[in-house]
Structure formats: C-alpha cells, structure tokens
C-alpha positions as CSV (number, residue, x, y, z in Angstrom):
1,M,51.7,183.0,41.1
2,N,55.3,182.7,40.2
3,Y,56.9,182.4,36.8
4,T,59.4,179.7,35.9
5,V,61.7,180.7,33.1
6,L,63.5,177.8,31.5
7,D,65.7,176.6,28.7
8,I,66.9,173.3,27.4
9,E,69.7,172.0,25.2
10,T,69.0,168.9,23.1
11,T,70.6,166.3,20.8
12,W,68.6,167.9,17.9
13,L,65.2,169.4,17.1
14,S,62.6,166.6,17.2
15,K,60.7,166.2,20.4
16,F,59.8,162.7,19.4
17,K,63.3,161.4,18.3
18,H,65.8,163.5,20.2
19,K,66.7,164.0,23.9
20,I,67.5,166.7,26.4
21,T,71.1,167.2,27.4
22,E,70.7,170.1,29.7
23,I,67.9,171.8,31.5
24,A,67.8,175.0,33.5
25,A,65.0,176.9,35.2
26,I,64.7,180.0,37.4
27,K,61.6,180.6,39.5
28,F,60.8,184.2,40.2
29,D,58.0,186.5,41.2
30,W,57.6,189.8,39.5
31,K,61.0,191.1,40.7
32,N,63.0,188.5,42.7
33,I,64.7,185.3,41.8
34,L,63.4,182.7,44.3
35,W,65.1,179.4,43.2
36,E,67.2,177.9,40.4
37,F,67.2,174.4,39.0
38,Q,70.0,173.2,36.6
39,T,71.4,169.9,35.5
40,L,73.1,168.2,32.6
41,V,71.1,165.2,31.4
42,N,72.3,161.9,30.1
43,P,70.5,161.6,26.8
44,E,71.3,157.9,26.5
45,R,72.6,158.5,23.0
46,N,75.5,160.1,21.3
47,I,75.5,163.9,21.0
48,P,76.1,164.9,17.4
49,T,79.3,166.9,16.7
50,E,77.3,169.8,15.4
51,I,75.5,170.1,18.7
52,T,78.7,169.8,20.7
53,K,80.2,172.7,18.6
54,L,77.1,174.8,19.4
55,T,76.6,174.0,23.1
56,W,80.0,172.8,24.2
57,I,78.2,169.9,25.8
58,T,80.2,166.7,25.2
59,N,79.3,163.0,25.6
60,E,81.9,162.8,28.4
61,M,80.1,165.7,30.3
62,V,76.8,163.9,30.3
63,S,78.0,160.3,30.8
64,N,77.5,160.4,34.5
65,A,74.6,162.9,34.5
66,P,71.1,161.7,35.6
67,K,68.7,160.4,32.9
68,F,65.7,162.6,32.2
69,C,63.4,160.1,33.8
70,D,65.3,160.5,37.1
71,I,65.0,164.3,37.2
72,I,61.2,164.5,36.4
73,P,60.0,164.4,40.0
74,N,62.3,167.2,41.1
75,F,61.5,169.2,38.0
76,L,57.8,168.9,38.4
77,E,58.1,169.9,42.0
78,F,60.1,172.9,41.0
79,I,57.7,174.2,38.3
80,Q,54.5,173.4,40.3
81,D,51.7,175.3,38.6
82,D,53.9,178.3,37.6
83,I,53.5,180.0,34.2
84,I,56.4,178.7,32.1
85,V,58.4,181.3,30.2
86,A,60.9,180.6,27.5
87,H,62.3,182.0,24.3
88,N,60.7,180.0,21.5
89,A,58.5,178.5,24.1
90,N,56.7,176.1,21.7
91,F,60.0,174.3,21.3
92,D,61.1,174.1,25.0
93,Y,57.6,173.6,26.5
94,W,56.5,170.8,24.1
95,F,60.0,169.1,24.0
96,I,59.9,168.9,27.8
97,S,56.2,167.9,27.9
98,E,56.7,165.2,25.3
99,N,59.7,163.8,27.2
100,I,57.8,163.8,30.5
101,Y,54.8,162.1,28.9
102,Y,57.0,159.5,27.3
103,N,58.4,158.6,30.8
104,T,55.3,159.1,33.0
105,W,52.2,159.2,30.9
106,I,51.6,162.7,32.5
107,W,51.2,165.9,30.4
108,I,52.3,169.1,32.0
109,E,49.4,171.6,31.8
110,N,51.1,174.8,32.8
111,N,50.3,177.9,30.9
112,Y,53.2,179.3,29.1
113,L,54.6,182.6,27.7
114,C,57.0,183.0,24.8
115,T,59.5,185.9,24.9
116,R,59.8,185.7,21.1
117,K,56.0,186.1,20.7
118,L,56.1,189.0,23.2
119,A,58.9,190.6,21.3
120,N,56.9,190.5,18.1
121,R,54.1,192.4,19.9
122,L,56.2,194.7,22.1
123,L,59.2,195.4,19.9
124,P,57.9,195.3,16.3
125,E,60.7,197.6,15.1
126,L,63.4,195.0,15.8
127,P,64.4,193.3,12.6
128,K,64.9,189.9,14.3
129,K,63.4,188.5,17.4
130,N,66.1,186.1,18.4
131,L,67.6,186.0,21.8
132,W,70.8,187.9,20.7
133,T,69.0,190.7,19.0
134,I,66.7,191.3,22.1
135,C,69.7,191.1,24.4
136,D,71.4,193.8,22.3
137,Y,68.2,195.9,22.5
138,F,68.2,195.8,26.3
139,W,72.0,196.0,26.7
140,L,72.2,192.5,28.1
141,K,75.2,190.2,27.7
142,N,75.0,186.5,27.3
143,E,78.5,185.2,28.1
144,H,77.7,181.5,27.2
145,A,74.9,181.4,24.6
146,H,73.5,177.9,24.0
147,R,74.0,176.8,27.6
148,A,70.8,176.4,29.4
149,M,71.4,178.4,32.6
150,W,73.0,181.3,30.7
151,D,70.2,181.5,28.2
152,T,67.7,181.2,31.1
153,K,69.3,184.1,33.0
154,V,69.1,186.5,30.0
155,T,65.5,185.3,29.3
156,V,64.6,186.3,32.9
157,E,66.1,189.8,32.3
158,I,64.3,190.1,28.9
159,F,61.0,189.0,30.5
160,K,61.4,191.5,33.3
161,N,61.8,194.3,30.7
162,F,58.7,193.0,28.9
163,L,56.8,193.0,32.2
164,D,57.7,196.7,32.6
165,L,56.6,197.5,29.0
166,L,53.3,195.5,29.6
167,N,52.8,197.4,32.9
168,K,52.9,200.7,31.0
169,K,50.1,199.3,28.8
170,W,48.1,198.4,32.0
171,I,48.6,194.7,31.2
172,I,49.6,193.4,34.6
173,E,47.6,190.2,35.5
174,Q,49.1,186.9,34.2
175,N,45.9,186.0,32.3
176,D,46.0,189.4,30.6
177,I,49.6,188.8,29.6
178,I,48.8,185.4,28.1
179,E,45.8,187.0,26.2
180,F,48.1,189.8,24.9
181,Q,50.6,187.2,23.7
182,N,47.9,185.4,21.8
183,K,46.4,188.4,20.1
184,K,47.2,189.3,16.5
185,I,50.3,191.4,16.3
186,S,48.3,194.2,14.6
187,D,45.8,194.3,17.5
188,C,48.7,194.6,20.0
189,L,50.2,197.6,18.2
190,R,47.0,199.6,18.8
191,L,47.3,199.2,22.6
C-alpha cells in the first residue's frame, strides 16, 4: 500500500461552516514520490483578510478555480485506499471528509496517520510539535509555509524521517505504525 500525504488551506477552522481554498497531495511508497495532486479551490465565498495574509491566497486567485464538488472524483481516484498522512491530521482528514460527505453522501474511510502525533511519540524532547519546529529538527526548509503543496512536501520529508525512526524500533508494517501512533505517549517511550 502507498501513503498519500496531504494538506489543505481553508477559509477558516470549522469543517461545517468553512470551505477549502487549496488542496495538495503527494502519493508515495516508502521511498519514492509516485504522483502529485494540487489545485486551488473556489470556496464559493469570500476569503477573510486574515486568511489571505496567512496563505497569500486571494479571492481573485480562486475565482476561476474548480469548486470542491468538481474535484471530488479526481481526488478520490488519487487517494484510493491509501493511508492518509497529514500534520494535524484530525483537522485535514475530517475537514476533507466532511466536505466530501456534504457533496456526495460518501464518507472516506481511509486510515490516517498524523505527523504531529508521531512527533509526540518519536521526538518527545521537542518543546513544540508544530511543522516549523519539526522542520528545524530535521534541517528541512519550507519556503512557502501555509501553501498546501509546500506544506505537503515538507510533511513527506518529515514522514520519511519518522519511517526511518520507526524502522529502528522494528515498527515497519502500516498497521503497526497506526497502532504505535494511537498508543499512550508513555508506552511509546519504552519502545
């Protein structure tokens, strides 16, 4: 099985009230990037100024972009039954899932991994587990933070580093990685 690492940008934080403005995903096996998926998305509403300042995504940029309902078939074909990986996966996974369900009455049922949760278990010494702190730890540079494809690319690199650390603990199979992620942090530190 492959992994699909993804990131989204949104008009704000509620999966029920707000909409996606950009989505990016990278499909890879343990070592190689296989395919990329990226698009701006017309949220069919105004992007708040605070969000534009953060993401640099403007209303003009998304005005001719496809609506989310129009990209769902291609996105679902892209992710297939891959394990989804994201930083703060609860946000990205459930935001996407809710928006797909709203448009299609279909729930995505992929398993998912969160690089933030994995950081809590693999790098407990880090004072923060945000994307920037983990990038610094692994000497990674994110040239355009808060843009979906750039955040996805660094998340791929972070996840590859985590796979190496997990491999050293003899945690290799995808189900074992999911189980490790869901353990109590104190239990993980003993491995």
